[in-house]
ROBAFI-180372 format. One record per residue: residue in three letters; x, y, z of N, C-alpha, C, O in turn. Coordinates in steps of 0.001 Angstrom, whole numbers, plus 500000, padded with zeros to 6 digits. Layout:
<rs>
ALAXYZXYZXYZXYZ...
</rs>
This chain:
<rs>
UNK477431470064520543477453471434519305478552472311519621479237472759518702UNK478816472629520925479885473411521135481134472922520525481735473611519701UNK481643471498520977482806471024520393482951471073518924484057471322518444UNK481845470838518112481720470915516667482092472421516113482792472669515131UNK481428473393517016481741474634516605483084475152516793483544476030516063UNK483671474669517678485313474969517922485908474289517046486811474856516431UNK485635473087516773486512472514515485486479473056514343487452473013513590UNK485209473729513993484994474437512624486033475550512712486832475713511790UNK486041476389513898486816477559513950488369477316513870489082478109513255UNK488950476062514584490272475803514472490274475508513086491225476037512511UNK489618474921512445489769474553510963489866475536509934490656475463508993UNK489058476447510128488948477786509350489657479001509847489836479990509136UNK490018478914510971490652480323511719489633481213511947488784481569511130UNK489755481573513139488781482458513794488717483930513067489795484480512845UNK487720484471512755487607485540511969486917486852512718486380486557513786UNK486858487924512428486226489068513196486038489912511964486704489869510930UNK485065490649512242484743491634511260485528492876511067486174493366511993UNK485482493396509872486790494591509706485804495538509666484727495473509072UNK486379496688510540485994497821510475486348498871509500487275499650509723UNK485568498917508321486048499511507090484815500294506549483675499841506650UNK485107501509505961484297502264505254483907501757503961484725501486503081UNK482429501604503824482121501128502279482624502034501093482748503253501216UNK482860501455500119483547502232498783482376503675498641481257503658499153UNK482806504581498027482126505715497965481660505829496404482401505410495515UNK480387506420496118479810506195494770480816507255494127481429508161494692UNK480810506896492832481468508208491895480468508268490684479512507499490584UNK480775509259489765480148509922488778480604509019487477480091509245486381UNK481360508229487610481661507354486333480769506174485934480148505393486655UNK480863506244484622479749505144484034479965503858484580478981503154484807UNK481073503457484818481586502177485354482411502220486394483532502711486261UNK481956501682487654482817501717488792482167500797489766480958500781489997UNK483030500063490297482699498872491093483705498834492342484900499045492135UNK483224498562493671484215498871494823484091497281495443483167496511495183UNK485092497031496202485321495819496881486171496083498108487126496852498214UNK485626495289499008486521495342500324486277494223501264485147493772501452UNK487400493753501887487108492585503052486313492965504173486320494038504775UNK485655491983504365484539491893505514485203491486506932485038492083507996UNK486089490192506678486497489607507969488056489705507982488573489940506891UNK488856489562509034490132489699509327490121488466510437489242488348511291UNK491222487590510282491624486817511582491612487497512910492185488583512992UNK491054487013513910491210487424515359492579487491515641492894488532516218UNK493390486795515441494822486958515771495488487981515273496583488300515737UNK494781488780514026495688489930513266494675491113513569494653492062512786UNK493887491097514603492923492368514871493511493451514909492975494421514372UNK494889493596515611495426494950515441496380495177514341497210496085514397UNK496278494356513322497003494614512109496080495265511065495105494704510564UNK496508496546510788495779497322509804495618496686508360494613496681507648UNK496938496123508103497147495595506670496130494532506471495557494480505383UNK495788493508507594495017492418507358493425492954507281492560492143506950UNK493056494366507599491938494546507475491678495175506176490543495578505925UNK492611495293505349492596495674503785492701494479503020491826494281502178UNK493733493537503179494028492372502290493714490960502864493449490827504059UNK493742490043502115493924488630502860495260488365503214496055488125502305UNK495671488369504488497074488116504892496827487081505933496176487299506956UNK497486485722505561497673484389506487498620483737506439499268483850505399UNK498997483047507196499835481659507005499080480467507417498348480457508407UNK499275479438506620498582478379506891499245476964506445499981477172505480UNK499235475798506767499791474697506166499206474129505072498063474515504828UNK499770473180504230499339472435503080497909471612503705497806471037504788UNK497075471746502837495887470848502993494959471782504086493924471229504458UNK495168472826504506494405473661505455493528474593504601493825474705503412UNK492479475271505090491447476202504552491095477324505393490845477225506594UNK491080478655504558490466479646505387489434480317504461489329480333503235UNK488738480842505414487396481544504633487468483024504978488006483407506017UNK486934483828504116486737485173504172485521485860503494485199485429502386UNK484817486871504030484013487307503304484362488745502515485162489507503058UNK483852489055501431484038490129500608482935490990500346481977490323499956UNK482705492143500403481748492900500094482036493787498708483011494502498477UNK480880493513497860481020494065496523479823495256496284478631495032496493UNK480345496533495817479378497423495665479392497889494277480452498140493703UNK478133498022493666478084498788492302478116500236492627477265500668493404UNK478954500987492146479268502232492421478498503200491106478206504395491156UNK478315502325490067477794503085488555476273503608488880475658503318489907UNK475880504265488030474598504576488072473507503827487548472333504153487726UNK473914502715486832473023502003486464473250500497486872474358500156487286UNK472176499552486758472450498151487071473266497489486270473286497670485052UNK474099496565486962475106495967486200475288494549486701474815494233487792UNK475933493705485974476491492433486330477788492336486570478578492625485671UNK478288491870487955479522492048488206479975490555488241479270489646488680UNK481249490401487722481965489114487897483008489042488656483889489898488721UNK482951487799489399484158487760490521484892486549489990484414485556489444UNK486161486837490264487275485653489952488734486198490551489096487366490685UNK489451484972490867490767484992491395491654485489490217491324485064489110UNK492801486379490284493789486523489333495185486334490203495394486382491416UNK495877486145489298497515485916489604498084487260489934497663488289489404UNK499007487237490780499883488443491295501307487823491547501620486644491709UNK502076488953491534503553488522492034504061489941492772503406490983492730UNK505213489806493382505942490699494030507459490788493518508301489987493922UNK507739491739492667508937491857491897509549493177492305508847493929492981UNK510723493537491991511407494591491839510564495990492036510939496889492788UNK509466496027491310508476497025491101507286497032491893506336497788491689UNK507366496039492946506305496037493994505450495135493580505791494267492776UNK504118495228494118502957494186493677502530494366492399502167495507492115UNK502472493393491421502070493507490182501038492332489968501043491274490598UNK500163492689488988499125491676488788498972491359487416499281492141486517UNK498394489973487193498278489795485753497199490422485153496197490735485797UNK497345490655483818496236491192483201495080489993482918495308488787483007UNK493889490557482585492934489447482261492686488554483522492662488961484684UNK492484487126483050492218486381483997493488485286484288493240484150484693UNK494597485662484087495748484645484198496024484181485526496066484946486490UNK496202483010485593496032482233487081497701481773487457498636481788486656UNK497752481408488772498919480754489142498601479667490080497449479234490098UNK499577479135490929499329478214491999498266478502492935497403477679493243UNK498343479766493414497394480318494471495797480196493834494839479642494373UNK495832480821492651494390480827492010493652479676492057492434479769492207UNK494273478412491937493702477159491852493200476543493231492587475477493279UNK493527477334494385493028477017495517491826477942496110491347477848497240UNK491486478762495193490293479641495582489046479221494890488911478805493740UNK488085479432495908486775479093495303485863480038495821485835480183497043UNK485027480783495023484059481881495359482739481323495622482440480351494928UNK481966481691496395480542481298496679479682481687495337478783480935494960UNK479929482628494789479363483117493533480377483824492668481260484490493210UNK480301483714491284480954483953490529480397485282489447480973485825488504UNK479111485498490017478389486681489304477380487191490142476676486391490757UNK477204488404490258476380489272491143475910490178490048476655490703489219UNK474375490343490126473561491458489531473073492525490479472152492294491263UNK473727493772490410473685494662491375473008496052491029473539496772490184UNK472056496369491553471576497854491289472480499062491992473138498878493016UNK472418500135491386473180501313491699473083501363493426472055501352494104UNK474526501422493900474645501529495311474404500322496193474584500350497410UNK473933499114495430473541497994496045474899497123496494475835497069495696UNK474982496498497680476100495809498004475748494304498307474714494006498906UNK476704493324497842476413491930498044477611491342498803478727491733498463UNK477502490450499790478575489701500461478654488189499921477799487320499749UNK480078488246499722480474486754499138481615485980499948482690486490500264UNK481244484753500220482264484104500848483188483535499757482844483033498687UNK484611483738500313485640483033499472486478482130500317486939482439501415UNK486623481063499746487240479901500401488522479785499819488517479972498603UNK489826479483500422491077479189499917491697477781500644492075477748501816UNK491721476732499797491909475482500399493315475092499711493336474665498556UNK494458475255500453495864474948500081495849473400499735495306472574500468UNK496541473062498468496766471763498135497729470986498928498742471587499286UNK497606469897499227498423469043500224499801468960499510500672468445500211UNK500159469322498368501592469272497619501804470746497127502463470997496118UNK501192471726497919501493472873497575502899473327497765503629472778498591UNK503306474350496994504872474746497178504859475878498397503985476719498608UNK506020475660499092506026476497500117506381477853499975506908478131498898UNK506210478884500888506596480040500618505560480993500389504408480583500534UNK505731482143500070504393483128499986504002483078498485504724482854497513UNK502600483359498550501969483154497309500885484467497122500231484932498055UNK500847484889495914500385486237495937499160486147494750499266485516493698UNK498083486862495143496881486649494325496059487982494373496500488953494988UNK494781488020493674493864489190493886492479488607493640492261487808492730UNK491538489050494506490042488587494147489616489929493549489815491055494005UNK488946489539492354488641490702491382487081490761491227486346489783491091UNK486765491870491263485313492197491073485268493228489822485691494383489866UNK484654492574488654484564493407487318483362493565486732482552492637486745UNK483050494897486072481874495025485273482397495129483919483337495879483654UNK481780494357483004482131494312481598480987494378480861480534493302480470UNK480297495578480519479063495667479784479235494968478390480297494798477792UNK477896494573477968478048494074476417478431495071475415478032496231475310UNK479330494380474645479843495441473611479112496387472746478179495962472064UNK479426497542472713478603498428472025479274498482470471480426498844470237UNK478247498020469428478917497889468182479266499384467596479994499535466615UNK478709500382468256479105501740467553480446502249468259480980503244467768UNK480906501772469138482120502017469564483193501056469480482964499888469792UNK484412501438469068485636500766469050486377500249470091487105499261469985UNK486167501051471340486732500550472560485743500060473620484760500694474003UNK486156498755474079485066498399474917485446498465476299486452497880476699UNK484688499158477074484864499566478551484794498509479651483894497671479591UNK485568498489480528485498497500481599485963498345483007486709499325482986UNK485489497881483971486013498320485376486218497296486321485369496420486487UNK487460497338487065487562496163488188488313496866489340489101497810489271UNK487871496169490429488670496424491701489002494967492291488426493918491999UNK490093495153493211490348493912493527490926493928495346491287494922495975UNK490869492859495716491385492558497385492779491633497182492848490443496874UNK493592492345497391494955491364497412494939490278498364494165490222499320UNK495900489333498047495934488039498940497520487805499110498332487799498185UNK497753487645500247499289487396500900499335486367501338499198486491502555UNK499505484906500955499434483752501537500587483065501626501215482720500625UNK501064482740503178502201482067503499501901480687503698501068480346504537UNK502530479853502974502299478129503146503635477658503575504717478011503107UNK503412476812504531504562476091505126504192475490506523503304476037507176UNK504836474388507005504676473864508331505045474935509424505434476066509130UNK504894474494510664505151475460511837504442476735511858503339476913511341UNK505128477616512483504599479123512700505013479892511482505792479460510632UNK504461481000511464504334482040510419505882482565510178506437482842511241UNK506508482716509265507751483526509096507816484894509722506784485566509721UNK508852485353510225508937486739510748508766487704509802509012487402508635UNK508345488951510103508260490117509101509404491178509872509418491403511082UNK510157491642509066511114492555509486511644493512508493511432493238507312UNK512413494779508824512995495264507797513997496272508163514018496275509394UNK514882497175507686515715497907508281515698499125506996515452498987505797UNK516082500398507824515994501688507057517570502328507005518188502645508022UNK518091502452505637519494502780505774519611504101504799518696504499504079UNK520457504492504873521075505759503901519941506708503757519227506622502757UNK519712507605504667518793508675504478519534509830503876520610510201504346UNK519032510341502954519632511450501869518941512384501364518004512017500654UNK519117513604501514518546514799501056518883514840499524520017514615499100UNK517858515131498764517827515088497231516896516097496862516151516669497658UNK516963516338495427515885517053494693515310516318493595516072515578492975UNK514306516376493303513662515732491992514018516658490758514612517735490754UNK513529515989489800514054516668488509513329518169488412513894519050487764UNK512266518386488970511649519807488909512066520799489949511597521932490056UNK513145520178490830513666520995491801513311520783493177514078521065494097UNK511956520201493369511422519873494568512171519113495558512532517965495299UNK512447519704496744513204518911497783512433517633498121511231517477497907UNK513417516566498778512833515234499168513982514579499705515134514986499552UNK513632513511500367514302512603501295514494511357500806513358510949500562UNK515200510597500550515315509099500202516059508414501085516969508884501767UNK515528506875501070516216505937502198516248504819501364515549504815500351UNK517163503600501726517154502306501315516479501588502361516794501684503548UNK515461500798501877514552499998502772514914498520502427514649498141501286UNK515493497651503298515733496305503101514703495562504023514452495788505207UNK514122494531503104513197493561503580513938492319504410514412491414503723UNK514042492249505691515193491320505965514191489881506809514723488969507441UNK512865490024506607512135489088507071511736488106506059512305488212504973UNK510836487135506205510278486148505394508820486457504729508148485582504183UNK508472487659504837507247488010504395507214489195503402508122490025503457UNK506158489327502444506168490681501720505662491864502776504780491649503608UNK506277493025502642505528493893503323504941495169502572505382495379501441UNK504085495953503039503408497366502481503796498348503565503382498373504724UNK504662499147502980505306499980504010504888501639503569504947502113502435UNK504523502225504632504288503661504642504386504261505949504146503494506882UNK504686505468506240505011506112507437505255507777507367504793508477506466UNK505932508195508299506055509484508104507563510030508401508324509345509084UNK507967511276507869509241511807508249509176513093508692508320513896508319UNK510049513323509476509927514667510448511521515227510205512535514533510123UNK511399516815510112512844517246510046512789518169511216511744518669511631UNK514260518414511848514416519120512830515861519756512688516610519310511819UNK516225520668513422517550521365513483517962521947512238519160521861511971UNK517123522580511345517252522955509861517869524417510231518081524809511378UNK518125525175508984518677526358508953518105527218510043516892527059510179UNK518593527985510759517789528988511749517110528113512822516223528588513530UNK517512526871512944516733526131514018515334525639513717514542525312514602UNK515021525596512176513585525381511640513332523980511886514331523264511816UNK512248523426512153511819522245512032510520522177510933509891523136510485UNK510368521060510711509319520738509664508602519444509559509189518497510084UNK507482519200509007506855517857508940505585517803510034505233518787510685UNK505073516716510107505623515294509354505111515331507899504013515783507575UNK506024514806507055505562514344505583505222513071505465505761512270506229UNK504286512615504516504194511411504181505164510698503331505563511130502249UNK505539509537503896506466508645503106505914507345502854505109506824503626UNK506412506688501568505746505469501062507083504923500306507853505508499544UNK507077503731500742508018502657500011507280501591499223507880500956498355UNK506125501392499465505413500593498559505437499079499114505569498894500324UNK505317498074498280505477496723498444506775496276498290507444496682497339UNK507354495265499335508721494857499016508631493403499374508013493076500387UNK509237492463498566509127490988498623510309490634499647511242491402499880UNK510181489652500097511239488910500965512790489020500326513039488701499163UNK513680489468501169514993489637500735515212490950499572516327491217499125UNK514273491513499276514264492713498425514567494132498877514273494295500061UNK515008495071498352515152496243498657514464497246497895513976496877496827UNK514310498663498306513597499571497448514202500683498082514868500606499115UNK513887502038497253513973503346497791512752503933498258511808504166497503UNK512748504186499535511592505091500138511898506487499742513010506985499919UNK510802507172499153510776508591498805509891509521499438508683509337499291UNK510369510671500246509489511619500780509660512983500160510680513672500154UNK508243513303499536508482514680499052508328515781500274507622515679501278UNK509196516859499889509186517758501068508183519182500529507567519234499465UNK508232520128501460507455521298501271508644521975500202509869522018500321UNK507771522458499158508716523139498065509463524450498748510567524822498350UNK508870524996499633509608526105500261510442525798501235510803526801501850UNK510943524694501664511756524221502419513325524893502233513921524757501164UNK513890525586503318515103526318503122516281525250502831516273524209503487UNK517151525442502004518322524805501677519355524606502992519510525573503739UNK519956523534503228521140523593504392520804522159504916520088521311504384UNK521608522090506275521530520942507139520186520584507833519460521512508188UNK519846519425508028518605519094508669519104517705509376520038516996509002UNK518176517487510574518210516253511123516999515736510572516030516492510648UNK516801514437509946515832513668509513515404512428510236516281511604510495UNK513988512157510647513807510964511480512469510310510461511391510854510222UNK512866509265510090512096508450509157511360507081509945512057506187510425UNK510002507064509996509469505952510789508551505065509425507899505675508577UNK508635504122509453507901503224508434507169502073509182507757501598510154UNK506113501635508885505264500558509317504854499776508257504611500306507173UNK504715498266508468503872497392507745503410496480508720504185495858509448UNK501940496354508776501220495469509608501796496041511059501800497214511432UNK502239494974511706502430495383513277504152495711513467504663495858514577UNK504793495778512385506228496112512542506425497368512149505888497757511112UNK507295498283512975507660499401512613509116499835513057509556499675514196UNK509716500334512137511098500732512258511418502009512026510619502590511292UNK512544502788512506512632503866512338514132504244512249514860503429512815UNK514765505301511663515893505517511714516251507189511401515503507832510665UNK517240507703511916517493509213511971518873509604511687519817509004512201UNK519027510598510880520380511053510721520387512389509899519342512899509493UNK521525512880509697521833514213509437521894514420507745522684513731507099UNK521085515327507125520973515192505643521016516689505082520630517583505834UNK521384516948504033521543518291503529520643518498502346520576517690501419UNK520004519532502408519161519818501027519995520931500300520278521948500934UNK520307520819499300521117521543498458520344522884497909519125522882497737UNK521067523887497684520194524902496877519997524446495383520868523900494706UNK518715524754494969518296524150493724518987525142492426519179526355492518UNK519240524436491432519653524969490424518504525523489652517377525042489531UNK519130526935489008518161527627488133517288526817487128516120527097486858UNK517987525796486618517444525040485411516355523988486061515500523495485325UNK516408523679487378515675522694488123514247523277488389513257522588488146UNK514146524505488873513098525188489409513249526703489307513747527264490283UNK512900527412488299513055528795488349512661529477489362513363530356489862UNK511416529139489821510734529736491123511561529577492443511556530493493266UNK512252528461492651512959528522493796514636528764493523515496528499494364UNK514876529256492330516333529495492085516898530820492893516283531882492798UNK518024530719493645518469531828494291519713532340493512520612531549493226UNK519767533407493231520699534246492660521747534913493772521550535812494589UNK522913534139493493523928534526494673525050535285494174525466534972493059UNK525675536325494862526847536851494717528010536563495684528273537333496608UNK528657535498495459529652535028496241529138534064497625527925533979497819UNK529912533487498386529540532821499679528646533674500636527708533191501270UNK529050535086500686528127535773501773526726535844501232525782535914502019UNK526541535829499945525004536231499642524303534730499709523092534612499901UNK525187533596499531524392532187499688523796532068501228522665531691501533UNK524950532527502194524618532330503406523401533080503982522447532584504581UNK523644534490503654522601535355504001520929534767503293519895534570503930UNK521118534634502074519627533861501468519151532649502117517944532407502084UNK520039531781502763519727530598503264519111531145504836518095530747505405UNK519898531972505206519195532456506793517946533169506541517044532974507355UNK517700534061505437516418534624505380515229533683505085514114533803505592UNK515637532641504119514451531706503852514177531147504991512993531069505320UNK515286530589505923514827529838507237514009530635508056513021530114508573UNK514294531936508272513688532725509103512219532810508397511235532457509045UNK512113533190507322510680533253506671509880531933506826508692531989507145UNK510478530788506617509706529533506767509173529533508162507954529486508330UNK510252529598509495509670529542510652508567530247510849507589529730511390UNK508576531618510407507340532554510528506052532151510047504996532387510635UNK506186531428508770504856531050508108504498529905508839503288529767509019UNK505340528942509365504646527642510179504414528109511539503632527346512106UNK504797529076512277504421529205513392503114530224513336502403530317514336UNK502855530886512294501386531627512255500392530732512018499233531072512258UNK500704529325511462499555528704510934498472528058512256497422527484511968
</rs>
């Protein structure tokens, strides 16, 4: 019996429960929640694998995961479950509308395709992904959707629906999993159209798997020795070989001038960092009247920057 159990685990891939909070109830008429219950034991330290189905297997192999579906609406609903196509393009992770499929969705089997759930009721469903023997190598993307679509109301012209999904990032091929890696270049200070300061950076996916990047940015050595942060940075999803611009919004009251910026981004178990000198220029009056600085020559500009830095440091130190 022990040998049989070991064989099953080797075939399916050992999984462990995912520590995740259940979806929260909303006040919407239609609302559904879905989350991953299992993650591979080999990825227990990978936060990304606790939210999405992330794995690497060979053609002909199978993996199994449990998903939990919750009715977050105020009334009893019929919830439909189905796989849908997705892709990673220059705009990040995108999914097909409706029930459009792709090669990956043909490999997905759901234990149940429909659930009837009372308000706040949760049901757990097994999902199997059996990769075809002649599967195309490389990364494949999809979504396991949970959808509420009430019967149409003849008195309403618009039909309502709600759906939520769990992403799938499945790498297929012989041998081990392709490495994940990226680099951060060109840290630059900038201002948004409304005049708010921000820092941008070019991020390049140099590995063989898609990345979901997020992290923190800190500022130091600013005007008057000021420091600021950390600020939330997000670059989104980047496919293998692609680049994107990571943007970090900053405090609107941040004084203009030179700063040392340090950006740290993480995807799964991979973390990279870059630091450099940036300049936040003085906002133009047409960008943000509230932040505009009226100057009378170079001395007035310098004085205004020093006063802003002094005030910013006092405000942060008093928190």
